PDB file of N, CA, C and O in Angstrom:
ATOM      1  N   MET A   1     -51.160 -14.688  17.789  1.00  0.00           N
ATOM      2  CA  MET A   1     -49.945 -13.931  17.632  1.00  0.00           C
ATOM      3  C   MET A   1     -50.194 -12.501  18.099  1.00  0.00           C
ATOM      4  O   MET A   1     -51.235 -11.909  17.815  1.00  0.00           O
ATOM      5  N   ARG A   2     -49.247 -11.978  18.797  1.00  0.00           N
ATOM      6  CA  ARG A   2     -49.315 -10.597  19.271  1.00  0.00           C
ATOM      7  C   ARG A   2     -48.542  -9.695  18.322  1.00  0.00           C
ATOM      8  O   ARG A   2     -47.647 -10.152  17.611  1.00  0.00           O
ATOM      9  N   LEU A   3     -48.888  -8.423  18.313  1.00  0.00           N
ATOM     10  CA  LEU A   3     -48.178  -7.454  17.481  1.00  0.00           C
ATOM     11  C   LEU A   3     -46.713  -7.375  17.896  1.00  0.00           C
ATOM     12  O   LEU A   3     -45.842  -7.161  17.053  1.00  0.00           O
ATOM     13  N   SER A   4     -46.437  -7.543  19.169  1.00  0.00           N
ATOM     14  CA  SER A   4     -45.053  -7.500  19.647  1.00  0.00           C
ATOM     15  C   SER A   4     -44.228  -8.665  19.104  1.00  0.00           C
ATOM     16  O   SER A   4     -43.000  -8.588  19.080  1.00  0.00           O
ATOM     17  N   ASP A   5     -44.885  -9.744  18.666  1.00  0.00           N
ATOM     18  CA  ASP A   5     -44.167 -10.875  18.070  1.00  0.00           C
ATOM     19  C   ASP A   5     -43.549 -10.513  16.727  1.00  0.00           C
ATOM     20  O   ASP A   5     -42.635 -11.198  16.270  1.00  0.00           O
ATOM     21  N   LEU A   6     -44.030  -9.447  16.085  1.00  0.00           N
ATOM     22  CA  LEU A   6     -43.467  -9.004  14.810  1.00  0.00           C
ATOM     23  C   LEU A   6     -42.182  -8.195  14.996  1.00  0.00           C
ATOM     24  O   LEU A   6     -41.431  -7.989  14.042  1.00  0.00           O
ATOM     25  N   ASN A   7     -41.933  -7.742  16.215  1.00  0.00           N
ATOM     26  CA  ASN A   7     -40.764  -6.920  16.504  1.00  0.00           C
ATOM     27  C   ASN A   7     -39.468  -7.675  16.195  1.00  0.00           C
ATOM     28  O   ASN A   7     -39.260  -8.786  16.682  1.00  0.00           O
ATOM     29  N   GLY A   8     -38.599  -7.065  15.383  1.00  0.00           N
ATOM     30  CA  GLY A   8     -37.308  -7.651  15.046  1.00  0.00           C
ATOM     31  C   GLY A   8     -37.319  -8.521  13.800  1.00  0.00           C
ATOM     32  O   GLY A   8     -36.274  -9.039  13.407  1.00  0.00           O
ATOM     33  N   LYS A   9     -38.481  -8.695  13.165  1.00  0.00           N
ATOM     34  CA  LYS A   9     -38.549  -9.512  11.950  1.00  0.00           C
ATOM     35  C   LYS A   9     -38.164  -8.668  10.731  1.00  0.00           C
ATOM     36  O   LYS A   9     -38.526  -7.496  10.628  1.00  0.00           O
ATOM     37  N   GLU A  10     -37.431  -9.283   9.824  1.00  0.00           N
ATOM     38  CA  GLU A  10     -37.068  -8.624   8.579  1.00  0.00           C
ATOM     39  C   GLU A  10     -38.233  -8.727   7.602  1.00  0.00           C
ATOM     40  O   GLU A  10     -38.857  -9.783   7.488  1.00  0.00           O
ATOM     41  N   VAL A  11     -38.532  -7.629   6.892  1.00  0.00           N
ATOM     42  CA  VAL A  11     -39.637  -7.600   5.948  1.00  0.00           C
ATOM     43  C   VAL A  11     -39.073  -7.690   4.534  1.00  0.00           C
ATOM     44  O   VAL A  11     -38.229  -6.887   4.138  1.00  0.00           O
ATOM     45  N   ILE A  12     -39.554  -8.685   3.772  1.00  0.00           N
ATOM     46  CA  ILE A  12     -39.080  -8.898   2.403  1.00  0.00           C
ATOM     47  C   ILE A  12     -40.275  -8.856   1.462  1.00  0.00           C
ATOM     48  O   ILE A  12     -41.305  -9.482   1.712  1.00  0.00           O
ATOM     49  N   ASN A  13     -40.116  -8.099   0.365  1.00  0.00           N
ATOM     50  CA  ASN A  13     -41.151  -7.968  -0.644  1.00  0.00           C
ATOM     51  C   ASN A  13     -40.998  -9.108  -1.648  1.00  0.00           C
ATOM     52  O   ASN A  13     -39.953  -9.232  -2.287  1.00  0.00           O
ATOM     53  N   LEU A  14     -42.017  -9.932  -1.792  1.00  0.00           N
ATOM     54  CA  LEU A  14     -41.964 -11.064  -2.711  1.00  0.00           C
ATOM     55  C   LEU A  14     -42.011 -10.639  -4.178  1.00  0.00           C
ATOM     56  O   LEU A  14     -41.551 -11.379  -5.048  1.00  0.00           O
ATOM     57  N   THR A  15     -42.557  -9.459  -4.463  1.00  0.00           N
ATOM     58  CA  THR A  15     -42.698  -9.005  -5.839  1.00  0.00           C
ATOM     59  C   THR A  15     -41.350  -8.832  -6.526  1.00  0.00           C
ATOM     60  O   THR A  15     -41.157  -9.282  -7.656  1.00  0.00           O
ATOM     61  N   ASP A  16     -40.416  -8.176  -5.834  1.00  0.00           N
ATOM     62  CA  ASP A  16     -39.105  -7.931  -6.443  1.00  0.00           C
ATOM     63  C   ASP A  16     -37.941  -8.454  -5.605  1.00  0.00           C
ATOM     64  O   ASP A  16     -36.784  -8.258  -5.977  1.00  0.00           O
ATOM     65  N   GLY A  17     -38.219  -9.106  -4.497  1.00  0.00           N
ATOM     66  CA  GLY A  17     -37.172  -9.676  -3.658  1.00  0.00           C
ATOM     67  C   GLY A  17     -36.423  -8.669  -2.809  1.00  0.00           C
ATOM     68  O   GLY A  17     -35.403  -9.008  -2.208  1.00  0.00           O
ATOM     69  N   SER A  18     -36.909  -7.434  -2.747  1.00  0.00           N
ATOM     70  CA  SER A  18     -36.190  -6.402  -1.995  1.00  0.00           C
ATOM     71  C   SER A  18     -36.443  -6.529  -0.495  1.00  0.00           C
ATOM     72  O   SER A  18     -37.506  -6.969  -0.056  1.00  0.00           O
ATOM     73  N   LYS A  19     -35.438  -6.133   0.271  1.00  0.00           N
ATOM     74  CA  LYS A  19     -35.557  -6.086   1.722  1.00  0.00           C
ATOM     75  C   LYS A  19     -36.077  -4.704   2.089  1.00  0.00           C
ATOM     76  O   LYS A  19     -35.462  -3.691   1.757  1.00  0.00           O
ATOM     77  N   LEU A  20     -37.211  -4.671   2.774  1.00  0.00           N
ATOM     78  CA  LEU A  20     -37.827  -3.401   3.142  1.00  0.00           C
ATOM     79  C   LEU A  20     -37.318  -2.887   4.479  1.00  0.00           C
ATOM     80  O   LEU A  20     -37.503  -1.715   4.805  1.00  0.00           O
ATOM     81  N   GLY A  21     -36.692  -3.736   5.240  1.00  0.00           N
ATOM     82  CA  GLY A  21     -36.172  -3.320   6.536  1.00  0.00           C
ATOM     83  C   GLY A  21     -36.560  -4.301   7.622  1.00  0.00           C
ATOM     84  O   GLY A  21     -37.077  -5.385   7.350  1.00  0.00           O
ATOM     85  N   VAL A  22     -36.305  -3.906   8.848  1.00  0.00           N
ATOM     86  CA  VAL A  22     -36.609  -4.720  10.021  1.00  0.00           C
ATOM     87  C   VAL A  22     -37.660  -3.992  10.838  1.00  0.00           C
ATOM     88  O   VAL A  22     -37.571  -2.782  11.048  1.00  0.00           O
ATOM     89  N   LEU A  23     -38.648  -4.731  11.295  1.00  0.00           N
ATOM     90  CA  LEU A  23     -39.707  -4.138  12.108  1.00  0.00           C
ATOM     91  C   LEU A  23     -39.208  -3.869  13.517  1.00  0.00           C
ATOM     92  O   LEU A  23     -38.727  -4.774  14.200  1.00  0.00           O
ATOM     93  N   PHE A  24     -39.322  -2.641  13.940  1.00  0.00           N
ATOM     94  CA  PHE A  24     -39.035  -2.272  15.324  1.00  0.00           C
ATOM     95  C   PHE A  24     -40.234  -1.515  15.854  1.00  0.00           C
ATOM     96  O   PHE A  24     -40.551  -0.422  15.383  1.00  0.00           O
ATOM     97  N   TYR A  25     -40.892  -2.092  16.825  1.00  0.00           N
ATOM     98  CA  TYR A  25     -42.076  -1.515  17.445  1.00  0.00           C
ATOM     99  C   TYR A  25     -43.105  -1.085  16.408  1.00  0.00           C
ATOM    100  O   TYR A  25     -43.407   0.103  16.295  1.00  0.00           O
ATOM    101  N   PRO A  26     -43.652  -2.043  15.644  1.00  0.00           N
ATOM    102  CA  PRO A  26     -44.652  -1.696  14.631  1.00  0.00           C
ATOM    103  C   PRO A  26     -45.922  -1.151  15.281  1.00  0.00           C
ATOM    104  O   PRO A  26     -46.294  -1.566  16.379  1.00  0.00           O
ATOM    105  N   GLU A  27     -46.579  -0.223  14.599  1.00  0.00           N
ATOM    106  CA  GLU A  27     -47.833   0.346  15.067  1.00  0.00           C
ATOM    107  C   GLU A  27     -48.965  -0.244  14.242  1.00  0.00           C
ATOM    108  O   GLU A  27     -48.865  -0.311  13.017  1.00  0.00           O
ATOM    109  N   ALA A  28     -50.027  -0.667  14.887  1.00  0.00           N
ATOM    110  CA  ALA A  28     -51.145  -1.311  14.201  1.00  0.00           C
ATOM    111  C   ALA A  28     -52.260  -0.320  13.932  1.00  0.00           C
ATOM    112  O   ALA A  28     -52.489   0.609  14.706  1.00  0.00           O
ATOM    113  N   ASP A  29     -52.951  -0.535  12.816  1.00  0.00           N
ATOM    114  CA  ASP A  29     -54.164   0.201  12.480  1.00  0.00           C
ATOM    115  C   ASP A  29     -55.298  -0.811  12.499  1.00  0.00           C
ATOM    116  O   ASP A  29     -55.337  -1.727  11.678  1.00  0.00           O
ATOM    117  N   LEU A  30     -56.218  -0.641  13.435  1.00  0.00           N
ATOM    118  CA  LEU A  30     -57.295  -1.609  13.619  1.00  0.00           C
ATOM    119  C   LEU A  30     -58.592  -1.087  13.032  1.00  0.00           C
ATOM    120  O   LEU A  30     -58.906   0.097  13.149  1.00  0.00           O
ATOM    121  N   ASP A  31     -59.340  -1.971  12.405  1.00  0.00           N
ATOM    122  CA  ASP A  31     -60.691  -1.665  11.960  1.00  0.00           C
ATOM    123  C   ASP A  31     -61.623  -2.121  13.075  1.00  0.00           C
ATOM    124  O   ASP A  31     -61.907  -3.311  13.211  1.00  0.00           O
ATOM    125  N   LEU A  32     -62.090  -1.175  13.862  1.00  0.00           N
ATOM    126  CA  LEU A  32     -62.877  -1.524  15.044  1.00  0.00           C
ATOM    127  C   LEU A  32     -64.249  -2.088  14.694  1.00  0.00           C
ATOM    128  O   LEU A  32     -64.813  -2.859  15.470  1.00  0.00           O
ATOM    129  N   ARG A  33     -64.794  -1.713  13.533  1.00  0.00           N
ATOM    130  CA  ARG A  33     -66.080  -2.274  13.121  1.00  0.00           C
ATOM    131  C   ARG A  33     -65.973  -3.782  12.917  1.00  0.00           C
ATOM    132  O   ARG A  33     -66.839  -4.547  13.342  1.00  0.00           O
ATOM    133  N   LEU A  34     -64.882  -4.194  12.251  1.00  0.00           N
ATOM    134  CA  LEU A  34     -64.693  -5.616  11.959  1.00  0.00           C
ATOM    135  C   LEU A  34     -63.889  -6.342  13.028  1.00  0.00           C
ATOM    136  O   LEU A  34     -63.900  -7.571  13.086  1.00  0.00           O
ATOM    137  N   GLY A  35     -63.192  -5.590  13.875  1.00  0.00           N
ATOM    138  CA  GLY A  35     -62.349  -6.199  14.888  1.00  0.00           C
ATOM    139  C   GLY A  35     -61.127  -6.880  14.301  1.00  0.00           C
ATOM    140  O   GLY A  35     -60.663  -7.900  14.810  1.00  0.00           O
ATOM    141  N   GLN A  36     -60.602  -6.291  13.200  1.00  0.00           N
ATOM    142  CA  GLN A  36     -59.470  -6.891  12.515  1.00  0.00           C
ATOM    143  C   GLN A  36     -58.346  -5.885  12.323  1.00  0.00           C
ATOM    144  O   GLN A  36     -58.563  -4.674  12.292  1.00  0.00           O
ATOM    145  N   LEU A  37     -57.155  -6.415  12.196  1.00  0.00           N
ATOM    146  CA  LEU A  37     -55.988  -5.607  11.860  1.00  0.00           C
ATOM    147  C   LEU A  37     -56.068  -5.282  10.379  1.00  0.00           C
ATOM    148  O   LEU A  37     -56.170  -6.193   9.558  1.00  0.00           O
ATOM    149  N   SER A  38     -56.024  -3.984  10.012  1.00  0.00           N
ATOM    150  CA  SER A  38     -56.116  -3.615   8.603  1.00  0.00           C
ATOM    151  C   SER A  38     -54.751  -3.296   8.008  1.00  0.00           C
ATOM    152  O   SER A  38     -54.520  -3.551   6.826  1.00  0.00           O
ATOM    153  N   SER A  39     -53.846  -2.745   8.806  1.00  0.00           N
ATOM    154  CA  SER A  39     -52.498  -2.440   8.318  1.00  0.00           C
ATOM    155  C   SER A  39     -51.596  -2.176   9.518  1.00  0.00           C
ATOM    156  O   SER A  39     -52.057  -2.058  10.653  1.00  0.00           O
ATOM    157  N   PHE A  40     -50.306  -2.089   9.239  1.00  0.00           N
ATOM    158  CA  PHE A  40     -49.377  -1.663  10.272  1.00  0.00           C
ATOM    159  C   PHE A  40     -48.327  -0.765   9.666  1.00  0.00           C
ATOM    160  O   PHE A  40     -48.036  -0.829   8.472  1.00  0.00           O
ATOM    161  N   LYS A  41     -47.761   0.080  10.519  1.00  0.00           N
ATOM    162  CA  LYS A  41     -46.767   1.041  10.079  1.00  0.00           C
ATOM    163  C   LYS A  41     -45.386   0.528  10.431  1.00  0.00           C
ATOM    164  O   LYS A  41     -45.110   0.161  11.573  1.00  0.00           O
ATOM    165  N   MET A  42     -44.526   0.511   9.427  1.00  0.00           N
ATOM    166  CA  MET A  42     -43.144   0.075   9.605  1.00  0.00           C
ATOM    167  C   MET A  42     -42.252   1.307   9.534  1.00  0.00           C
ATOM    168  O   MET A  42     -42.307   2.056   8.560  1.00  0.00           O
ATOM    169  N   THR A  43     -41.442   1.519  10.543  1.00  0.00           N
ATOM    170  CA  THR A  43     -40.512   2.646  10.570  1.00  0.00           C
ATOM    171  C   THR A  43     -39.107   2.113  10.380  1.00  0.00           C
ATOM    172  O   THR A  43     -38.700   1.157  11.041  1.00  0.00           O
ATOM    173  N   SER A  44     -38.355   2.746   9.458  1.00  0.00           N
ATOM    174  CA  SER A  44     -36.978   2.314   9.233  1.00  0.00           C
ATOM    175  C   SER A  44     -36.069   3.538   9.194  1.00  0.00           C
ATOM    176  O   SER A  44     -36.508   4.652   8.909  1.00  0.00           O
ATOM    177  N   GLY A  45     -34.817   3.308   9.481  1.00  0.00           N
ATOM    178  CA  GLY A  45     -33.840   4.387   9.481  1.00  0.00           C
ATOM    179  C   GLY A  45     -33.823   5.141  10.790  1.00  0.00           C
ATOM    180  O   GLY A  45     -34.646   4.916  11.677  1.00  0.00           O
ATOM    181  N   ARG A  46     -32.873   6.032  10.885  1.00  0.00           N
ATOM    182  CA  ARG A  46     -32.733   6.849  12.095  1.00  0.00           C
ATOM    183  C   ARG A  46     -33.001   8.305  11.764  1.00  0.00           C
ATOM    184  O   ARG A  46     -32.874   8.736  10.618  1.00  0.00           O
ATOM    185  N   TRP A  47     -33.371   9.042  12.779  1.00  0.00           N
ATOM    186  CA  TRP A  47     -33.629  10.458  12.605  1.00  0.00           C
ATOM    187  C   TRP A  47     -32.372  11.121  12.066  1.00  0.00           C
ATOM    188  O   TRP A  47     -31.300  10.760  12.552  1.00  0.00           O
ATOM    189  N   PRO A  48     -32.383  12.020  11.147  1.00  0.00           N
ATOM    190  CA  PRO A  48     -33.514  12.669  10.468  1.00  0.00           C
ATOM    191  C   PRO A  48     -33.907  11.975   9.174  1.00  0.00           C
ATOM    192  O   PRO A  48     -34.683  12.527   8.394  1.00  0.00           O
ATOM    193  N   PHE A  49     -33.391  10.786   8.931  1.00  0.00           N
ATOM    194  CA  PHE A  49     -33.664  10.081   7.680  1.00  0.00           C
ATOM    195  C   PHE A  49     -34.709   8.980   7.853  1.00  0.00           C
ATOM    196  O   PHE A  49     -34.788   8.059   7.041  1.00  0.00           O
ATOM    197  N   ARG A  50     -35.492   9.080   8.891  1.00  0.00           N
ATOM    198  CA  ARG A  50     -36.496   8.066   9.196  1.00  0.00           C
ATOM    199  C   ARG A  50     -37.568   8.038   8.113  1.00  0.00           C
ATOM    200  O   ARG A  50     -38.041   9.079   7.656  1.00  0.00           O
ATOM    201  N   GLN A  51     -37.939   6.834   7.715  1.00  0.00           N
ATOM    202  CA  GLN A  51     -38.989   6.643   6.719  1.00  0.00           C
ATOM    203  C   GLN A  51     -40.054   5.733   7.303  1.00  0.00           C
ATOM    204  O   GLN A  51     -39.760   4.791   8.038  1.00  0.00           O
ATOM    205  N   GLU A  52     -41.281   6.033   6.962  1.00  0.00           N
ATOM    206  CA  GLU A  52     -42.393   5.206   7.419  1.00  0.00           C
ATOM    207  C   GLU A  52     -43.078   4.600   6.208  1.00  0.00           C
ATOM    208  O   GLU A  52     -43.209   5.243   5.166  1.00  0.00           O
ATOM    209  N   ARG A  53     -43.509   3.373   6.354  1.00  0.00           N
ATOM    210  CA  ARG A  53     -44.200   2.676   5.272  1.00  0.00           C
ATOM    211  C   ARG A  53     -45.418   1.989   5.875  1.00  0.00           C
ATOM    212  O   ARG A  53     -45.327   1.321   6.906  1.00  0.00           O
ATOM    213  N   ILE A  54     -46.557   2.164   5.216  1.00  0.00           N
ATOM    214  CA  ILE A  54     -47.778   1.493   5.627  1.00  0.00           C
ATOM    215  C   ILE A  54     -47.883   0.181   4.853  1.00  0.00           C
ATOM    216  O   ILE A  54     -47.841   0.170   3.623  1.00  0.00           O
ATOM    217  N   ILE A  55     -48.019  -0.910   5.580  1.00  0.00           N
ATOM    218  CA  ILE A  55     -48.138  -2.223   4.960  1.00  0.00           C
ATOM    219  C   ILE A  55     -49.528  -2.769   5.267  1.00  0.00           C
ATOM    220  O   ILE A  55     -49.848  -3.046   6.423  1.00  0.00           O
ATOM    221  N   PRO A  56     -50.364  -2.925   4.222  1.00  0.00           N
ATOM    222  CA  PRO A  56     -51.700  -3.493   4.456  1.00  0.00           C
ATOM    223  C   PRO A  56     -51.597  -4.938   4.928  1.00  0.00           C
ATOM    224  O   PRO A  56     -50.755  -5.696   4.447  1.00  0.00           O
ATOM    225  N   TRP A  57     -52.450  -5.313   5.863  1.00  0.00           N
ATOM    226  CA  TRP A  57     -52.413  -6.665   6.394  1.00  0.00           C
ATOM    227  C   TRP A  57     -52.699  -7.689   5.308  1.00  0.00           C
ATOM    228  O   TRP A  57     -52.173  -8.801   5.355  1.00  0.00           O
ATOM    229  N   LYS A  58     -53.536  -7.327   4.318  1.00  0.00           N
ATOM    230  CA  LYS A  58     -53.851  -8.283   3.256  1.00  0.00           C
ATOM    231  C   LYS A  58     -52.675  -8.505   2.308  1.00  0.00           C
ATOM    232  O   LYS A  58     -52.736  -9.401   1.467  1.00  0.00           O
ATOM    233  N   ALA A  59     -51.597  -7.707   2.422  1.00  0.00           N
ATOM    234  CA  ALA A  59     -50.395  -7.915   1.611  1.00  0.00           C
ATOM    235  C   ALA A  59     -49.435  -8.907   2.260  1.00  0.00           C
ATOM    236  O   ALA A  59     -48.489  -9.362   1.617  1.00  0.00           O
ATOM    237  N   VAL A  60     -49.668  -9.245   3.527  1.00  0.00           N
ATOM    238  CA  VAL A  60     -48.806 -10.196   4.235  1.00  0.00           C
ATOM    239  C   VAL A  60     -49.089 -11.603   3.715  1.00  0.00           C
ATOM    240  O   VAL A  60     -50.234 -12.053   3.694  1.00  0.00           O
ATOM    241  N   ARG A  61     -48.024 -12.290   3.296  1.00  0.00           N
ATOM    242  CA  ARG A  61     -48.176 -13.636   2.746  1.00  0.00           C
ATOM    243  C   ARG A  61     -47.718 -14.722   3.708  1.00  0.00           C
ATOM    244  O   ARG A  61     -48.313 -15.799   3.746  1.00  0.00           O
ATOM    245  N   LYS A  62     -46.669 -14.460   4.485  1.00  0.00           N
ATOM    246  CA  LYS A  62     -46.133 -15.488   5.389  1.00  0.00           C
ATOM    247  C   LYS A  62     -45.390 -14.813   6.531  1.00  0.00           C
ATOM    248  O   LYS A  62     -44.695 -13.815   6.338  1.00  0.00           O
ATOM    249  N   ILE A  63     -45.550 -15.372   7.714  1.00  0.00           N
ATOM    250  CA  ILE A  63     -44.811 -14.920   8.891  1.00  0.00           C
ATOM    251  C   ILE A  63     -44.054 -16.129   9.415  1.00  0.00           C
ATOM    252  O   ILE A  63     -44.654 -17.133   9.798  1.00  0.00           O
ATOM    253  N   SER A  64     -42.719 -16.023   9.428  1.00  0.00           N
ATOM    254  CA  SER A  64     -41.910 -17.107   9.985  1.00  0.00           C
ATOM    255  C   SER A  64     -41.254 -16.609  11.270  1.00  0.00           C
ATOM    256  O   SER A  64     -41.602 -15.540  11.772  1.00  0.00           O
ATOM    257  N   THR A  65     -40.321 -17.370  11.796  1.00  0.00           N
ATOM    258  CA  THR A  65     -39.701 -16.998  13.065  1.00  0.00           C
ATOM    259  C   THR A  65     -38.869 -15.729  12.974  1.00  0.00           C
ATOM    260  O   THR A  65     -38.728 -15.019  13.969  1.00  0.00           O
ATOM    261  N   ASP A  66     -38.308 -15.422  11.790  1.00  0.00           N
ATOM    262  CA  ASP A  66     -37.465 -14.232  11.681  1.00  0.00           C
ATOM    263  C   ASP A  66     -37.745 -13.383  10.452  1.00  0.00           C
ATOM    264  O   ASP A  66     -37.073 -12.371  10.253  1.00  0.00           O
ATOM    265  N   VAL A  67     -38.728 -13.759   9.605  1.00  0.00           N
ATOM    266  CA  VAL A  67     -39.006 -13.037   8.370  1.00  0.00           C
ATOM    267  C   VAL A  67     -40.506 -12.836   8.203  1.00  0.00           C
ATOM    268  O   VAL A  67     -41.312 -13.702   8.544  1.00  0.00           O
ATOM    269  N   LEU A  68     -40.859 -11.670   7.671  1.00  0.00           N
ATOM    270  CA  LEU A  68     -42.231 -11.365   7.298  1.00  0.00           C
ATOM    271  C   LEU A  68     -42.237 -11.148   5.789  1.00  0.00           C
ATOM    272  O   LEU A  68     -41.614 -10.207   5.297  1.00  0.00           O
ATOM    273  N   LEU A  69     -42.934 -12.009   5.051  1.00  0.00           N
ATOM    274  CA  LEU A  69     -42.992 -11.900   3.601  1.00  0.00           C
ATOM    275  C   LEU A  69     -44.263 -11.167   3.202  1.00  0.00           C
ATOM    276  O   LEU A  69     -45.362 -11.543   3.608  1.00  0.00           O
ATOM    277  N   VAL A  70     -44.103 -10.114   2.401  1.00  0.00           N
ATOM    278  CA  VAL A  70     -45.235  -9.324   1.927  1.00  0.00           C
ATOM    279  C   VAL A  70     -45.199  -9.255   0.414  1.00  0.00           C
ATOM    280  O   VAL A  70     -44.152  -9.457  -0.202  1.00  0.00           O
ATOM    281  N   GLU A  71     -46.339  -8.969  -0.181  1.00  0.00           N
ATOM    282  CA  GLU A  71     -46.418  -8.822  -1.628  1.00  0.00           C
ATOM    283  C   GLU A  71     -46.943  -7.431  -1.924  1.00  0.00           C
ATOM    284  O   GLU A  71     -48.148  -7.182  -1.868  1.00  0.00           O
ATOM    285  N   LEU A  72     -46.019  -6.520  -2.241  1.00  0.00           N
ATOM    286  CA  LEU A  72     -46.340  -5.130  -2.544  1.00  0.00           C
ATOM    287  C   LEU A  72     -45.895  -4.802  -3.956  1.00  0.00           C
ATOM    288  O   LEU A  72     -44.900  -5.345  -4.436  1.00  0.00           O
ATOM    289  N   ALA A  73     -46.619  -3.923  -4.624  1.00  0.00           N
ATOM    290  CA  ALA A  73     -46.200  -3.456  -5.938  1.00  0.00           C
ATOM    291  C   ALA A  73     -44.868  -2.750  -5.782  1.00  0.00           C
ATOM    292  O   ALA A  73     -44.689  -1.986  -4.834  1.00  0.00           O
ATOM    293  N   ALA A  74     -43.924  -2.982  -6.690  1.00  0.00           N
ATOM    294  CA  ALA A  74     -42.555  -2.486  -6.558  1.00  0.00           C
ATOM    295  C   ALA A  74     -42.454  -0.971  -6.537  1.00  0.00           C
ATOM    296  O   ALA A  74     -41.728  -0.431  -5.702  1.00  0.00           O
ATOM    297  N   GLU A  75     -43.137  -0.270  -7.403  1.00  0.00           N
ATOM    298  CA  GLU A  75     -42.967   1.187  -7.498  1.00  0.00           C
ATOM    299  C   GLU A  75     -43.863   1.964  -6.554  1.00  0.00           C
ATOM    300  O   GLU A  75     -43.414   2.939  -5.951  1.00  0.00           O
ATOM    301  N   THR A  76     -45.104   1.566  -6.409  1.00  0.00           N
ATOM    302  CA  THR A  76     -46.041   2.362  -5.639  1.00  0.00           C
ATOM    303  C   THR A  76     -46.034   2.042  -4.157  1.00  0.00           C
ATOM    304  O   THR A  76     -46.467   2.861  -3.346  1.00  0.00           O
ATOM    305  N   GLY A  77     -45.543   0.849  -3.785  1.00  0.00           N
ATOM    306  CA  GLY A  77     -45.556   0.464  -2.384  1.00  0.00           C
ATOM    307  C   GLY A  77     -46.911  -0.004  -1.918  1.00  0.00           C
ATOM    308  O   GLY A  77     -47.141  -0.157  -0.718  1.00  0.00           O
ATOM    309  N   GLU A  78     -47.833  -0.240  -2.875  1.00  0.00           N
ATOM    310  CA  GLU A  78     -49.151  -0.712  -2.525  1.00  0.00           C
ATOM    311  C   GLU A  78     -49.272  -2.192  -2.828  1.00  0.00           C
ATOM    312  O   GLU A  78     -48.420  -2.792  -3.484  1.00  0.00           O
ATOM    313  N   GLU A  79     -50.349  -2.753  -2.332  1.00  0.00           N
ATOM    314  CA  GLU A  79     -50.549  -4.194  -2.484  1.00  0.00           C
ATOM    315  C   GLU A  79     -50.590  -4.573  -3.966  1.00  0.00           C
ATOM    316  O   GLU A  79     -51.179  -3.867  -4.786  1.00  0.00           O
ATOM    317  N   GLY A  80     -49.951  -5.703  -4.294  1.00  0.00           N
ATOM    318  CA  GLY A  80     -49.893  -6.154  -5.679  1.00  0.00           C
ATOM    319  C   GLY A  80     -50.702  -7.360  -5.961  1.00  0.00           C
ATOM    320  O   GLY A  80     -50.730  -7.832  -7.097  1.00  0.00           O
TER     321      GLY A  80
END
């Protein structure tokens, strides 16, 4: 799977069922020592109300054709 394959997928938090937004041109953070994807940045909203959220790769639970399911703590936005 390529990072560009995530483009346009809706992100849903399994912890509380909330919709976090839709991925548009996600940016990856790579751990070069391990050669693995460690997290990606999700940008939502339009300027000047743009918000960025870092989603750890280990929080990703399922990737389907149109949805990315993640498990994040509801209040802190960190992995749960």
